[in-house]
Structure formats: structure tokens, C-alpha cells
C-alpha positions as CSV (number, residue, x, y, z in Angstrom):
1,M,1.3,5.4,-5.1
2,P,-1.5,6.7,-7.2
3,S,-0.9,6.8,-10.9
4,D,-1.5,10.6,-11.1
5,L,1.6,11.0,-8.9
6,L,3.9,8.7,-10.9
7,T,4.4,11.0,-13.9
8,P,5.4,14.1,-11.9
9,R,7.7,12.0,-9.8
10,L,9.4,10.6,-12.9
11,A,9.9,14.2,-14.1
12,D,11.3,15.1,-10.7
13,L,13.8,12.2,-10.8
14,M,14.8,13.0,-14.4
15,E,15.4,16.6,-13.4
16,E,17.4,15.5,-10.4
17,H,19.6,13.3,-12.6
18,Q,19.5,15.3,-15.8
19,E,23.3,15.6,-16.1
20,E,23.7,11.8,-15.9
21,L,20.9,11.3,-18.4
22,A,22.4,13.8,-20.8
23,T,25.8,12.0,-20.6
24,I,24.2,8.7,-21.4
25,E,22.1,10.2,-24.2
26,S,25.2,11.9,-25.6
27,I,27.1,8.6,-25.7
28,D,24.1,6.7,-27.0
29,S,23.0,9.0,-29.8
30,G,26.3,10.8,-30.5
31,A,24.7,14.2,-29.7
32,V,26.7,17.0,-28.3
33,Y,26.3,17.1,-24.5
34,T,24.6,20.5,-24.4
35,L,22.1,19.4,-27.0
36,A,21.3,16.3,-25.1
37,L,21.0,18.2,-21.8
38,K,18.9,21.1,-23.1
39,T,16.9,19.4,-25.8
40,H,16.6,15.6,-25.4
41,V,16.5,15.5,-21.6
42,G,15.2,18.9,-20.9
43,M,12.2,18.7,-23.3
44,S,11.5,15.1,-22.1
45,I,11.1,16.5,-18.6
46,Q,8.8,19.3,-19.8
47,T,6.8,16.7,-21.8
48,F,6.3,14.5,-18.7
49,R,5.2,17.5,-16.7
50,Y,2.8,18.6,-19.4
51,F,1.1,15.3,-19.6
52,A,1.1,14.9,-15.8
53,G,-1.2,17.9,-15.7
54,W,-3.7,16.1,-17.9
55,C,-4.1,13.1,-15.6
56,D,-6.8,14.6,-13.5
57,K,-8.5,16.4,-16.4
58,I,-9.4,13.5,-18.7
59,Q,-12.9,12.3,-18.1
60,V,-14.6,9.3,-19.7
61,S,-18.3,9.0,-20.0
62,K,-20.5,6.4,-21.7
63,L,-22.6,7.6,-24.6
64,S,-26.3,6.9,-24.2
65,G,-27.7,4.5,-26.8
66,T,-24.5,2.7,-27.6
67,Q,-25.3,-0.6,-25.8
68,N,-26.5,-2.3,-29.1
69,I,-23.6,-1.2,-31.3
70,H,-21.0,-3.9,-32.0
71,F,-17.6,-2.9,-33.3
């Protein structure tokens, strides 16, 4: 599976199991369930979707004249 499909797939799986994840997060962090569901898990899903959109937009190019520079 190409790496540009992994992040959206992870977000899909998190969304599919968000109630379970919120329950685990609530137990683990002591947060109220609705806070864990809407904020911790919900915003994590949104973050994964946001960064998934950048996978095909980041381009790397070599700067000319840098072959003799040593870091």
C-alpha cells in the first residue's frame, strides 16, 4: 500500500472505532468521555486527515551549487 494512502486509512479506522478509542482515552487520561471523544480522538482524526492532504504536495528539490558544502 503506498504511503500516501496509509494516513487517510488510519484516519478512517480511527473514525470507525472512535467510541472505543474515546473509552480507552478516557480511562487512560481520566478525561470525561465526551471530552475524549470530541477533542482527543476527534481532533486526532482531523489532524491525520489534514496532514494526509500534504503527502502529495511536498516537493523536494536539490539546490544548485550545494555539492561542495559540508555540514
